[in-house]
C-alpha positions in Angstrom: 23.2 24.1 16.0 23.9 24.2 19.7 23.6 21.0 21.6 25.4 18.9 24.2 26.6 15.4 23.6 24.1 12.8 24.5 25.0 10.8 27.6 22.5 8.1 26.8 21.6 7.1 23.3 20.1 4.0 21.7 22.1 1.5 19.8 25.2 3.5 19.4 27.2 0.3 18.8 24.6 -1.5 16.6 24.8 -1.5 12.8 21.1 -1.0 12.7 21.1 2.2 14.8 19.3 5.2 13.3 22.7 6.9 12.9 24.1 4.0 10.9 21.0 3.8 8.7 21.1 7.5 8.0 24.8 7.3 7.0 24.1 4.2 4.8 21.2 5.7 2.9 21.9 9.4 3.0 25.7 9.4 3.1 28.4 7.6 1.2 28.9 4.5 3.2 30.8 1.7 1.4 28.3 -0.9 2.5 25.6 0.7 0.3 27.6 -0.3 -2.8 28.1 -3.9 -1.5 24.3 -4.2 -1.0 23.5 -3.1 -4.6 22.9 -6.7 -5.9 20.3 -7.2 -3.2 18.7 -3.9 -3.9 18.4 -4.8 -7.6 16.5 -8.0 -6.7 14.2 -6.0 -4.4 13.6 -3.5 -7.2 12.7 -6.2 -9.6 10.4 -7.9 -7.2 8.5 -4.7 -6.5 8.1 -3.9 -10.2 6.8 -7.4 -11.0 4.4 -7.2 -8.0 3.0 -3.8 -9.1 2.6 -5.1 -12.7 0.7 -8.1 -11.4 -1.9 -5.9 -9.8 -2.1 -3.3 -12.6 -2.6 -6.1 -15.2 -5.2 -7.9 -13.1 -3.2 -11.0 -12.5 -3.6 -10.3 -8.8 -7.0 -9.0 -7.6 -7.5 -5.5 -6.4 -10.3 -5.3 -3.7 -12.8 -2.5 -3.3 -15.0 -1.7 -0.4 -17.5 0.8 -1.8 -16.2 4.1 -0.4 -13.5 6.4 -1.8 -10.0 5.9 -0.5 -7.2 8.4 -0.4 -3.7 7.0 0.1 -1.1 9.1 1.8 2.3 7.4 1.4 5.9 7.8 0.2 8.4 6.0 -1.9 11.1 5.9 0.8 11.4 4.3 4.2 11.2 6.7 7.0 9.3 9.8 8.1 8.4 12.5 5.7 5.4 14.1 7.5 2.5 11.7 6.5 0.9 11.8 10.0 0.5 15.6 10.3 -0.9 15.7 6.7 -3.4 12.9 7.5 -4.6 14.9 10.5 -4.9 18.0 8.3 -6.8 16.0 5.7 -9.3 14.7 8.3 -10.2 18.2 9.3 -10.4 19.4 5.7 -12.7 16.6 4.7 -14.9 17.3 7.7 -15.2 20.9 6.6 -16.3 19.7 3.2 -19.1 17.6 4.8 -17.4 14.2 4.7 -17.2 11.7 7.5 -13.6 10.5 7.2 -11.9 7.5 8.7 -8.3 6.4 8.8 -6.9 3.0 8.2 -3.3 2.0 9.0 -1.1 -1.1 9.2 -0.5 -0.2 12.9 3.3 -0.4 12.6 5.0 -1.1 15.9 1.9 -2.6 17.4 1.0 -6.3 17.9 -2.6 -6.3 16.6 -1.7 -8.3 13.5 -4.1 -9.0 10.6 -7.3 -9.1 12.7 -8.8 -5.6 12.3 -9.1 -3.5 15.4 -10.6 -0.1 15.9 -8.4 2.5 17.6 -9.5 4.9 20.4 -7.7 7.8 21.8 -6.8 5.7 24.9 -5.8 2.6 23.0 -2.4 1.0 23.7 0.2 2.1 21.2 2.0 -1.2 21.9 -1.0 -3.0 20.5 -2.3 -0.8 17.6 0.8 1.3 16.9 1.8 4.8 17.9 0.7 6.8 14.9 -2.9 5.4 14.8 -3.3 6.4 18.5 -1.9 9.9 17.8 -4.3 10.3 14.9 -7.2 9.1 17.0 -6.3 11.6 19.7 -5.8 14.6 17.4 -8.5 14.0 14.7 -11.5 12.6 16.6 -12.4 10.2 13.8 -12.8 6.5 13.3 -9.4 4.7 13.0 -8.7 1.0 12.4 -5.6 -1.0 12.0 -4.6 -4.3 10.4 -1.6 -5.7 8.6 -4.1 -6.3 5.8 -5.4 -2.8 5.0 -8.4 -4.2 3.2 -9.6 -5.8 6.5 -9.2 -2.4 8.3 -11.1 -0.6 5.5 -13.9 -3.2 5.6 -14.1 -2.9 9.4 -14.8 0.9 9.2 -17.1 0.6 6.2 -19.2 -2.0 8.0 -19.3 -0.7 11.5 -19.1 3.1 11.2 -20.7 5.8 9.1 -17.5 6.8 7.3 -18.0 7.8 3.7 -14.4 8.3 2.8 -11.2 6.7 4.1 -7.6 7.8 4.4 -5.0 5.0 4.0 -1.9 5.8 6.0 1.4 4.7 4.3 -0.4 2.5 1.8 1.2 3.5 -1.5 2.7 0.1 -2.0 -0.4 -1.7 -0.8 -1.8 -2.5 -4.3 -4.3 -5.1 -3.1 -6.7 -2.3 -2.0 -8.2 0.0 -4.6 -7.6 3.7 -4.1 -9.1 6.8 -5.8 -6.5 9.4 -4.9 -2.7 8.9 -4.3 -0.8 11.5 -2.4 3.0 11.1 -1.9 4.8 13.0 0.8 8.5 13.8 0.4 11.0 15.7 2.6 12.9 18.7 1.2 16.0 18.0 3.4 16.5 14.3 2.6 14.6 13.8 -0.7 15.5 10.3 -1.9 18.9 9.8 -0.2 21.4 8.0 -2.4 18.6 7.1 -4.9 19.1 3.4 -4.3 16.5 0.7 -3.4 16.3 -1.2 -0.1 18.5 -2.2 1.5 21.3 -0.2 -0.2 19.2 2.9 0.0 15.8 4.2 1.3 13.8 3.7 -1.9 10.7 1.4 -1.9 9.9 2.2 -5.5 11.4 4.1 -8.4 11.3 7.9 -8.3 9.4 7.6 -11.6 6.5 6.3 -9.5 5.8 10.0 -8.7 4.7 10.5 -12.3 1.7 8.3 -11.7 0.3 9.7 -8.5 -2.2 12.5 -8.2 -0.3 14.9 -6.0 3.2 15.2 -4.5 3.6 17.1 -1.3 7.0 18.3 -0.2 7.7 19.0 3.4 9.5 22.4 3.1 9.5 23.2 -0.6 7.2 24.0 -3.5 7.7 23.9 -7.2 5.7 23.4 -10.3 5.3 19.6 -9.7 4.9 19.7 -5.9 2.7 21.2 -3.2 4.4 22.8 -0.2 3.6 21.6 3.3 4.8 23.6 6.3 4.7 22.9 10.0 3.3 25.1 12.7 4.2 24.4 16.3 2.0 24.7 19.4 3.0 25.3 22.9 4.8 22.5 24.8 2.4 20.3 26.7 3.1 18.5 29.9 2.7 14.8 29.7 1.3 14.6 33.2 -1.3 17.4 32.7 -2.4 18.5 29.2 -3.7 21.7 30.7 -0.2 22.8 31.7 1.5 24.4 28.7 4.6 26.5 28.1 6.0 28.5 25.2 9.2 27.1 23.8 10.9 30.3 24.8 10.4 29.3 28.4 13.4 26.9 28.0 15.6 29.3 26.0 19.2 29.2 27.3 18.4 26.1 29.4 19.7 22.5 28.9 17.1 19.9 28.2 17.0 16.2 27.1 15.5 16.1 23.6 14.0 12.7 22.8 13.0 11.7 19.3 12.1 8.2 18.0 10.8 9.3 14.6 11.9 8.8 11.0 13.6 12.2 10.6 14.3 13.8 14.0 16.3 16.8 12.7 13.2 18.9 12.1 12.4 18.5 15.8 15.9 19.2 17.0 16.3 22.2 14.8 13.1 23.7 16.1 14.4 23.5 19.7 17.7 25.0 18.7 16.0 27.9 17.0 14.8 28.9 20.4 18.3 28.8 21.8 17.5 25.7 23.8 20.6 23.6 24.7 19.6 20.1 23.7 21.1 16.8 24.8 20.1 14.6 21.9 18.6 11.1 22.4 17.8 9.5 19.1 15.8 6.3 19.0 14.6 4.2 16.1 11.2 5.1 14.5 8.3 3.5 16.4 10.6 2.5 19.2 8.8 0.7 22.1 10.0 2.9 25.0 10.6 1.6 28.5 10.8 3.8 31.5 14.6 3.5 31.8 15.0 4.8 28.3 13.9 8.3 29.3 15.0 8.5 32.9 18.3 10.4 33.2 20.7 11.0 36.1 19.7 14.6 36.5 16.6 16.8 36.9 16.7 18.4 33.5 13.5 18.8 31.6 12.7 16.2 28.9 11.2 17.4 25.7 10.0 14.9 23.1 7.9 14.6 20.0 4.1 14.1 20.2 4.5 10.6 18.7 7.0 9.6 21.4 4.7 11.1 24.1 2.0 8.6 23.1 4.2 5.8 24.4 5.9 7.6 27.3 2.8 9.0 29.0 2.3 6.0 31.3 5.7 6.6 33.1 6.0 10.4 32.6 7.3 12.7 35.2 6.4 16.3 36.0 9.2 17.7 33.8 8.2 15.7 30.7 7.0 17.8 27.8 6.0 17.2 24.2 5.8 19.5 21.2 2.7 19.2 19.1 3.0 20.0 15.4 0.4 20.7 12.7 0.5 20.7 8.9 -0.3 23.8 6.9 -1.3 23.4 3.2 -1.6 26.0 0.5 -4.7 27.2 -1.2 -3.5 25.6 -4.4 -3.4 22.2 -2.8 -6.8 22.7 -1.3 -8.2 23.6 -4.8 -6.6 20.6 -6.4 -7.9 18.2 -3.8 -11.4 19.7 -4.0 -11.3 19.1 -7.8 -10.2 15.4 -7.3 -13.0 14.8 -4.8 -15.5 16.3 -7.2 -14.3 13.9 -9.9 -14.8 11.0 -7.6 -18.3 12.1 -6.7 -19.2 12.5 -10.4 -18.0 9.0 -11.2 
């Protein structure tokens, strides 16, 4: 992979920088071993919490419309957002009126449910909900209490099915279909629970979900998801677009504040683009100085980053849209599950 050293990077000296977390959870950092007692406590708490909901000790709420959860068992990006956008379009083709609910991570909306528009502030409702609203043209609502967001859409829109973004561990809300997304490159890291590793729940949790989607691989127990990449889009003018090959052999600043930025960087390098990496934490609240550099080189970022950088973008700022592609086998299985819901 060809790239230049970043001259401006976030939190290089902080223990909670993306680089440090990646080394801790996906490498062999000694601190991971020291954190094991804390991770065991976390694992025990999560298990007891799930058992409390499964056994009926804690109530599970329903809203009267089917809910599909798209989540994962690790912390960090695995490709949930592109899959949710794909699912919205698939459900529309099947005659459904889908909506999306989310916690709104990175935003300040809190527990009060708030509907999201394409022009909503990502600093209030979160970056991913705004991106979903922009790409899917469907009803979107956020709340730290997903039941409140679901109730908001069920009451004030004509949605007849809801997609719950990253809600696998949100047991307080009844769901009808559970889809887990994993990443072929990182899988489950060191297979340790938070904070010693990236696991939110045991890998055995995969045995109880309806489908496991793997970003980049397919086997007998998983459905393969692949990305397709569109042309680069100028942040200042969506009608201005360029092929990635346009920047081949040229140096650019590559900005990524997502859970797993290596997919993005690798795609640029495939086109022989000389990238200067700038890695930020997932859901990072960008300020103008974060993406202004002391040269006139183009700046290429992910679509999720563009949602937060558009308000101070320059003419040489570009973003790379991606879309999920699902197999016919996945489509058939999902269609079967939907039919089972409709048949009670």
